[in-house]
N, C-alpha and C positions, 0 to 999 in steps of 0.2 A: 801840682808835685813837688816835691823837696830837691832843692841843688843836691843835697847830699847823695840821696840815689840815683840823682843823672850822673855824677862825676864818680861813683861806684861803679856805673855801667857803661863812660865813655867807652874804655879801653876793650870792650866785649862789642860796643857800637863800631868802632871802625874795624876792628875786626870780623863785623857779619855775623857775628856769633850770638845776636839778639833774636827772639821771634818777632813775627812780623807786627803784634799791638805792640808790643814793649818799644820795639825801634821808632815805631808813630809816635808814642807816647815823649820820646828821647826826643825826637825831630820837633813837636810842638813845643817844648821848654825849651830847646837852643834857640828857637827863632824869637822869642821873646826874655830871653836871661843872657846879658853880656857878660857876665862873670861865665857861666857854663859853656858859650861859645868859646871864650878865649882857653879854656881848660880843651875841647875839643882840638881848636888849634896846632894848642901845642901836641897835643897827643898825636895828631895827624901829623906834623914834623917830625917827630919821633919816630915815627912808622916810615915814611920817606925816606929819611936817611938809613935806617936799619934796613931796607927791601935792597938798597942800593950796595951792602955788603954782598960778597963773594959767596955762595951757598957751595958746601962739601956735601953729595951725596953719602950717605951712609953704603959702607959694603951689604949685599944683600944677605951673608951668612951674620951677620952683626945684627940685622934689622931681624931676620927670623929669632936667632936668641934672644934678643930684647923682647919681643912679642911672646915669648914663650914665658919666660921669667915674669913679665906683667902680667900674664895671665894667671900665672900659679899664685901671682902674689895677691892678687884679687880674690881668687878662690880659698886661700888659705888665709888672710888677715881678717882680723875681727875689728871692727871700729870701734875706738876707743874716742871719748871725749876731744881729744886735739885733731886725731884723723877724721872726726867728722865736721870739725870746723874748716879744716883745709880741703876738704872737698866741697860741702856745702854752702860755705862762705868765701868764695875766691875774692872776692871785691874788698874784704876786710885787708886779707895780706897783700892784695895788689896794690892796695892805696898805699902800704909802707912800703911798697919798692919802689913806687914810681918816681922817687928822686934817683933812683941808682939804676941808670937805664943798662948796661951792662949784665947786672942780675934780672931785669925784666927781660934783656934779651933769651937768656939764658932759659929762664921760666917758660918763655912761650915756646921755642923751640922744642923744649923737651916735652911738652903739653900737647902741644898739637901733632908733634911727630908720631907722640905715643898716644894719643887719643885716637887719631886716625889710623894709625897701624894696627892698634887692639881691633877697633871697630871692624877695619876688612880682615882680619884673620878669623875673629868671631863669625862675619857672615858666611866667608868662604867653607865654614868647618860644619854648617848646617841648613837645611833648606827651611821654609816654613809657606803653609798652606798648600803645599803642591809643588811652590814655584821654586824654580833655582834661582839662588842668589846671581847678581851681577857679575862675579869675579870666576865664573866657570870659564871664562874667555881664556886663551892660551896666557899663560903664565909670565911669557915675553910678548909686552906690549908696548907701544909706543910711548902712551905715556904711564907715568908710575903712579898708579892709583894711592899709595899710602901718601905720596908727596901733595895733594889735592885738598883743601883745606874749603873749598868752595868754587861755587860757578855765577859770575858774576850775571852774563846774557847768553843768549844765543839769537842768531840772525841768519834768516834764510834769505840769499838772495832771490828775487822775484823773478819766477821763470825759471829757475833752474835748481840741480839737487845742491848748490855751493852753500855750506854754512860755513860761520862765524864765531867762534865761541871764545867768550874772555874766562878764564879761571884763576883762582886765587893757589899759590903755593907759598912760600914766604914773602913774596911780591906776585904782583897781577901780571897774567899772562896772556896768549891769546894764539889762538890756532885756528887756521881756514882749512876745507879742504871737502870733498864731496860726502854726500850721505854715507855713500858705500865706503869710505874710508875706515879703517877700525880704530885708529885715533878717535876719531868723531863720533861713531858710535859709541866709543866706551865713555866718552865726557859727557854724551846727550843721555845715557843708561845712567850713568853717575848723576846727573842732574836731577832726573825725573825720579829717583828713589831718596836723592839726601838732600837736597838744596833746600835752604830756611826758606828762599824767596818762591813764594808763590807761583807769582809771575815768571820766573825762569823756569820753574817746575812745569808749568802750563804753556812755554814755548817749547820747552824740550819734547813737552809729551804729543804736541802739535807736530812738532818736526817728524818725530818717530812712527807716527801712524802713518807715514810715506813707506815705510820698510815694515809693516805689518807680519809680512811673510817672512821674517827671520825669526826662530822660533826663541832667542833671547828678546828682541825688542816685544814680541807677545806679553811674555810673562813680565816686561817691565810694565806695560799695558795694563796687565791683570792685575800687577800690586798695584798700580796708580789706582785702578778703579776700587780694589777693597781696602786701603790704607790711607791714602790723601785725605788733606784735611778739607781742603780746597775743592767744592762741588762745581767748579769749572774744567778743573784738572781731569776730575772725573768724568763730564762730560765728555771731555777731549777724547778720555784712554777708551768711553764707550764708542765711538765715534771710528778709532782703529780698530775696534774689536769685530764691527758690525757685521766684517763677510766672513765670521769665524762662528757664527752663533751656532748656526748649523751644523758644520764638521767638525767642530772642536769640543767636548765635552765640558771641558774643563770653560773654557768660555761659555759657555750655556750655563753651568750651573753657576758661573761668577754672576752673570746678567741678571739670573732669577734670583739672586742673593740681595743684589741692589736693588732690584723690585721689592724685594718684601722688606728690607731692610734700613735703605739710606735715608738720610734725614733728607734729603732735598727734594723735593716733589719733581724738578725738573727732571733731575737723574732718573725718576721711577718711571716719570713719563717714556722718557727716551729708553729706557730697558723694557717698558712694557711693548712699544712699536717694534722692537726688534726681535722680541719674540712672539709677535701677534701672527707670523708666517709657519709659526710651529705649533698653533696651539692644540692640534689634534694630537700633538706628542703627551703622554698619558704623563709625565713628570712635569710638564708644563702645565696640562691640563688640571691637574692638582694644585699647583701653586696660585692657579687664576681662581677655582672655586673656592679655596681658602682667602684669597682676598674678597672675592664676591662677597662672602658673608661676616667678614670681620674686618675690613679695613676700614681705618679712619677717616681717609681721605676721600669727603663726597664723589670729586670728579674721578680719580681712579677707579673707585667701585664703580662707578656709574659707566666707564668704558671698559670694564672688565665683564660686566653682566653684560653690553652688549655684545663684545666679544665671544663669551660663551653661547650667548643665543645663535649665534648665528654659526658654532660648529656644530656638527653633526653627532647626534648621540655616537658612544661607543657601546658596541655589544659586549 
């Protein structure tokens, strides 16, 4: 890996904006390159100094108006060559302003605030796959979702429902409370859907499985099962949904979909176990019949055929 690429991405590394694989590559390079390690130290010092500055929260009306203007601009602006470079090659212009801290600070404030704000505005205006998005919660919430840039860690005290969550705004903050606390639930839902770190997503989903009776939590588990890229997270989501396969058609359909198309054999086997008690159901039986005839996984095909052989024929 070239030093130039690493230095272009150090700012994103410090602000936790890299994907897991890119983050791993950067960390491996930093361990053997003293020049890039010095660059990381300087960037972190700047981040620390910047985090200590007081932050003024924007007024709600200003934030809403800014979101609307940004959305209109995104829908009506045709991208030219300069716009393409600005959006898709941020490392080039970030490198040019790294010696100008004030300008860099302004860029990051506008970028993170506008980006997160636009995302929540967009998510709040639609539903996907029949699942309501997380900001269906009441408008007045203890944590301003538009100010959150990421969740660093989720920790539950053993033997209790007390949860500790570290999250980033412009600086890292931490909040603690019961799993029944609205602000804790909001942060967990945010982490389960949006966090860059698969380990944090897994911890969040693991804690949320303890409150799966809540409709918003169940929707988040469904979202994780259908969309998360980490099979461990999807398995955790299946655990949380296991008690609702029979009574909730949306859960049953999501588990059947995972059984048919999930890329992880472990997730598929777990989904098969969850639908086994419902093998006499016509929809479940149709899926099992299809898998028995065409599935490429020999083990799953064998289990399905055994299951069907033990199921009474339907008239």
